[in-house]
C-alpha positions in Angstrom: 133.4 107.9 109.1 130.7 106.5 111.1 127.8 108.6 111.2 126.0 107.4 114.2 122.1 108.1 115.0 120.4 107.2 117.8 116.8 108.7 119.4 118.0 108.5 123.1 120.9 109.8 125.2 120.3 106.5 127.1 121.4 104.7 123.4 124.1 106.7 122.8 126.0 106.4 125.8 127.9 103.2 125.3 129.1 104.8 122.2 130.3 108.2 124.0 132.4 105.5 126.3 133.6 103.5 124.1 135.0 105.8 121.2 135.7 108.7 124.0 133.6 111.0 122.2 133.6 114.9 122.6 130.1 117.0 123.0 129.9 119.4 120.0 129.3 122.6 121.8 128.3 124.3 118.8 125.2 122.0 118.4 122.4 123.4 120.5 119.2 121.9 119.3 120.1 118.5 119.3 123.5 116.6 120.9 126.3 115.8 118.9 129.2 113.9 119.9 132.7 113.2 118.0 136.0 111.9 117.8 137.7 112.8 114.3 140.8 110.2 115.5 138.3 106.7 116.1 136.1 108.4 112.8 132.8 108.6 114.3 130.0 111.4 114.6 127.0 110.5 116.7 124.1 112.4 116.7 120.8 112.0 119.3 117.8 112.7 117.1 115.0 112.6 119.8 111.8 110.4 119.0 109.7 110.3 116.3 110.3 110.4 112.3 110.5 114.1 111.9 112.9 114.6 114.5 115.1 111.7 113.2 114.8 113.2 109.7 115.7 116.5 110.3 118.7 115.8 112.5 120.0 113.2 109.4 119.5 116.2 107.0 121.3 119.0 109.4 124.2 116.7 109.9 124.9 115.3 106.8 124.4 118.7 105.4 126.9 119.9 107.4 129.7 117.6 107.0 129.1 115.7 103.6 129.5 111.7 104.2 131.5 110.5 100.8 131.2 106.8 98.9 133.3 105.5 102.1 131.4 106.7 105.1 128.8 104.5 107.1 125.7 105.8 108.9 124.4 103.2 111.7 120.9 103.8 113.3 120.5 102.0 116.0 118.2 101.8 119.1 115.5 100.0 120.9 112.2 98.7 119.3 109.2 96.8 120.2 108.5 93.3 118.8 105.2 91.7 118.5 106.3 88.4 120.0 109.9 88.5 121.0 110.8 90.2 124.5 114.3 90.4 123.8 117.2 90.3 121.2 119.5 92.2 118.4 118.0 92.5 115.0 119.9 94.0 111.8 116.7 94.9 109.9 116.6 93.9 105.9 113.5 95.7 105.1 112.0 98.9 106.8 108.2 100.0 106.1 106.7 102.9 107.1 103.1 102.7 108.4 102.2 106.1 107.6 102.8 105.5 103.6 103.0 102.1 103.5 106.8 102.7 101.4 109.1 100.3 102.0 112.8 100.3 101.9 115.2 97.6 101.7 119.2 98.1 102.7 121.8 96.2 101.6 123.0 93.5 103.3 126.8 93.6 102.2 128.3 92.6 105.3 128.6 89.1 107.1 126.8 89.4 110.6 125.8 86.8 113.4 122.3 88.8 114.3 118.9 87.7 113.5 117.7 89.6 110.2 114.0 91.1 110.7 111.6 93.6 109.0 110.7 97.3 111.0 108.0 99.0 110.7 108.4 102.9 111.6 105.3 104.5 113.0 104.1 108.2 114.2 103.6 106.3 117.7 104.8 103.7 120.0 103.7 99.8 119.0 100.7 99.1 121.5 100.1 95.2 120.8 96.0 95.3 122.4 95.5 98.2 119.6 97.9 97.2 116.8 98.0 93.6 117.1 95.1 92.6 115.2 95.8 94.7 112.2 99.4 93.6 112.2 98.2 89.8 111.8 95.5 90.4 108.8 98.1 92.5 107.1 101.1 91.7 107.4 102.9 89.5 109.5 103.2 88.4 113.4 106.9 88.8 113.2 107.9 92.5 113.6 109.5 95.0 114.8 108.3 98.7 115.8 110.0 101.6 116.0 109.4 105.4 115.5 112.4 106.4 113.4 114.4 103.6 110.9 111.9 104.9 108.2 112.9 108.9 108.5 116.7 107.7 108.9 116.5 105.9 105.7 114.7 108.9 104.0 116.8 111.3 104.9 120.1 109.2 104.8 119.3 108.5 100.9 120.3 112.0 99.7 123.9 111.4 101.6 124.3 107.1 101.3 123.8 104.8 99.1 122.0 101.3 100.3 124.9 99.5 100.8 126.0 102.7 103.2 123.1 102.4 105.8 123.1 99.8 108.8 120.1 99.5 111.0 120.1 97.9 114.3 117.4 97.5 116.6 117.2 95.9 120.4 114.3 94.6 121.3 112.8 96.4 124.7 109.1 95.3 125.1 106.2 94.1 123.1 104.0 96.6 122.7 104.3 98.6 126.7 105.7 101.8 126.7 105.2 101.6 130.6 108.1 98.7 130.7 110.7 101.2 129.0 112.7 103.2 131.1 116.2 105.3 130.1 118.0 102.5 132.8 116.5 99.5 130.8 117.6 101.4 127.8 121.3 101.5 129.0 121.4 98.1 130.4 120.0 96.8 127.0 122.7 98.1 125.3 125.3 97.2 127.3 124.0 93.5 127.0 125.0 93.4 123.0 128.0 95.9 123.0 130.7 93.5 122.4 128.3 92.3 119.2 127.8 95.8 118.1 131.2 96.7 118.4 132.8 93.6 116.7 130.4 94.4 113.6 131.4 97.9 113.3 135.2 96.9 113.5 134.7 94.3 110.5 132.8 96.5 108.5 135.5 99.2 109.0 138.2 97.5 108.4 136.3 95.9 105.6 135.5 99.8 104.0 138.9 100.9 104.6 140.8 97.8 102.6 138.4 98.2 99.9 139.5 102.3 99.6 143.1 101.2 99.9 142.7 98.6 96.9 140.6 101.4 95.0 143.4 103.8 95.7 146.2 101.7 94.3 144.3 100.5 91.5 143.6 104.1 90.3 147.2 105.1 90.2 148.1 101.9 88.5 145.2 101.8 85.7 145.2 105.5 85.4 147.8 105.3 82.4 146.1 102.9 80.8 142.5 104.3 81.0 143.8 107.8 79.5 145.6 106.2 76.8 142.4 103.7 75.9 140.3 106.6 75.9 142.1 108.7 73.8 142.4 106.1 71.0 138.4 105.5 71.8 137.7 109.6 71.0 135.9 109.5 74.1 133.8 112.4 74.9 133.9 113.8 78.8 130.9 111.5 79.7 131.9 108.1 78.3 136.0 109.0 79.7 133.8 109.0 83.0 131.7 106.2 82.4 134.7 104.2 81.2 136.6 104.8 84.4 133.4 103.2 86.6 133.7 100.5 84.1 137.0 99.8 84.4 136.9 100.3 88.3 134.4 97.4 88.4 136.5 94.9 85.9 139.2 95.5 88.5 137.5 94.5 91.5 135.5 91.9 90.2 139.5 90.6 88.9 138.1 90.4 85.3 141.5 90.5 83.0 140.3 93.1 80.7 143.9 94.4 80.3 144.7 91.7 78.0 141.9 92.0 75.9 142.7 95.7 75.4 146.4 94.4 74.4 144.7 92.5 71.8 142.6 94.9 70.6 145.9 97.1 70.1 147.4 94.1 67.9 145.0 93.4 65.6 144.8 97.4 65.1 141.6 98.0 66.0 142.8 100.5 67.8 143.3 103.7 67.8 140.2 104.4 65.8 139.7 106.8 63.2 136.7 109.1 65.0 134.3 108.7 67.5 131.6 106.7 66.0 134.2 103.8 65.5 135.4 104.3 69.4 131.7 103.3 69.8 131.9 100.5 68.3 135.1 99.2 70.0 133.9 100.1 73.3 130.9 97.9 72.7 132.7 94.9 71.5 135.3 95.7 74.6 132.3 94.7 77.1 130.9 91.7 74.7 134.8 90.4 75.2 134.5 90.6 79.1 130.9 89.6 79.2 
C-alpha cells in the first residue's frame, strides 16, 4: 500500500484520477480517498504542520502500515532561487525547532535532489532571504508540512519507506499561487511522478515475494540451527533477522553452518556454548 499525503485537494487531483480513487464517506474532518485494488490510500491534510501531523497520525493509527508499505508526501513549495522544477528531498529541516531529518535515498530516480525547510508560515523572499543566506544556503525549498509528516510518519514507517517530492510553485510570493496553477504544476510533472511510483512499487513487491520464498526455504534450517545452539526466544528472533539479511546479501551462510556440523561444533551442549558458536558463525561470515 502507498499512503499519499497532500496538503491541498488541487495537489491530490492527479492521483484521484490516475488511480480511480473513491472518496471515503466516513471521513468527516479531512478528505480521504482509496483504491484497495491499486494499493493506494490518499489523504488531504490541509495546510500547516499541526494539520499534517494530525492527519498522518490518524490515518496510520487506523490502517496500521506494514514494513512493505510506503509513505509519499507530495505538493508544491517555494524555492529561494528557482521558479520551477520537481525535487526529491534528501534532507528536511524544521525551522521552529532547528531539527533535521534524513530520508534514506534507496531508489534510483531522475529528479533533482534538495533540502527543504518547513515553517509555520509561507516563505516570503523579502523577509526570509537575508536570514537564509546567513544561516544556511541560498538553494533551499520551503513548505509548511514536510517536517511534520516525517515526525508523525516515523512512528509507522522507516526512513527508507518515506518519500518527499516537492514541486516549485514560486520564489516567496504567495499571491502567485492559485488552485489552478497548483493543479497545472502537478499535471506538468505527473508522468515522472507515476513512473517513479511504479518503479518503487515494483521493487518492493519483488522484495516481498523474494523474502517470502526465502523464509519458506530457510525456515527448517533456521529452526534446527537455533535448537542446536540452544537459542533463547530473543536470540532466535535475532538469528532469523540475521539470516534474512545474509540471504538477501547473497552470502553463503549455509556452507558455514554445514561445516560447523562436519567439524562436530554443533550441536552445542548448553546455551553458553551456543553463544560462543554463534559468535564464531558471525566471524566466519564477516
